[in-house]
N, C-alpha and C positions, 0 to 999 in steps of 0.2 A: 504494500500500500504506500508506504513512505519510501521514496527512492533517492532523495538528495536533500542536502541542507541548502536553502536559498540564501539566508543571511543570518548573521549574529548581531544583536544589538548590544552596544556598550554605552553606559551612562557616563557623560563627561560634564565637567563644570564649565568648560570654555571650548567651543567648537574650534576656534582658530588655533588655540594652544594644542588641542588634540591633533589637528591637521598638521601642525609642525612636526609631530611625532610620526603619524601614519603616512602622510603624503610626502613631507619634505625629507624626513630621515629614512623611512623604510621604502619610499618610492611607490606607494600605492596610488592609483589613479582615482580621482574624484569623478563620480557619475553625476553630471550636471542636471539630470532629470528628476531630482528629489522634489516631490510635491510639497506644497506649503501645508505642514501638519499643525501649525499654530505654535511651534517652538523651533528654535534653531537646531541645526544638525547637518549631517552630510552622509551620503552613501559613498563608500569606497569599494572599488572593484578589487577582488582578490581571486584570480582565476575565474571560474564560472560562478563563483559565489560573491557575496558582498558583506561588508561590515557596515552597520548602520550606527553612526554616532548620534546619540540622543542627548542634547543639552537640557537636562532636567535636574531637579534636586535629587541627590543620591540618597536613597534610604539606607544604604550600607555604610559602615565606617570606612573611611579612606585610610586612616592610620591603624596601626597594630594589625595589619594583614599578616598572614604567615610569611616568614622570612623567605621561604622557597615557594615560587609560584606554582610548582607541581602539587603543593598541598593546599591549593586554593582553587576556586573556580577560575578557569582559564580558557583562552582560545588557542588552539594549536593550528599552526600553518606550516607548510613546507617551504624550504628555500633550496636553491641549487648549491650555494656555497656558504657554509656556516662561518668559515673564517672571515669572509668578506663582510658578513653581517656583524660579527663580533668586532671587527675593526671599525665599522661605522658607529656602533654603539659606544666603543671606547673613545673615539674621536669626539663624540657628542657629550661625553661624560655621563652616559646612561649606564647604570649598573646592570649587570646580568650575572647569571650563574650557569655553569655547565650542568647538564643533566647528571644526576647521581647514578643513573643506570649504566653509564659508560657508552651509551649510543651518542651519535653526533646530533646533539640538540642542546639548546640553551633556553633559559627562562629570563624574562625581563618584565618590567611593568611600564605602562604608559604614564603620563603625568597625573592621571586620576587613580593610579594604583590598580588598574585592570591588568591582570596577569596575561602574558603572551608567551607561548611556547613556540619556538622555531626549530623545526626538525629538518636536517639535511637529507634531501632526496635528489641526488644529481640527475 
């Protein structure tokens, strides 16, 4: 019955700040066709799926999230070159942790503490 994930929504405090992370740092393309939903936000293309940024009050705590994003709600995406992504994050001063499993993956957080897992699949 269910055959694919269409999009994942993430709550952010500031759409432009979030776009600085997802669009400018990670290179995701903004889909300009976002309808007016009555609040700011953005759609980002990620392969055949999308990330929907929702600029809304966050009901979850932003502070005191688990130290490792793998022990928290997170979005997992694939990348072709994990070393290149790690270099981008380091250059931007964005903390990350390598996966404890030993596989080629890392965990980081966006400016709103949403956890993101990036898994290398060349």
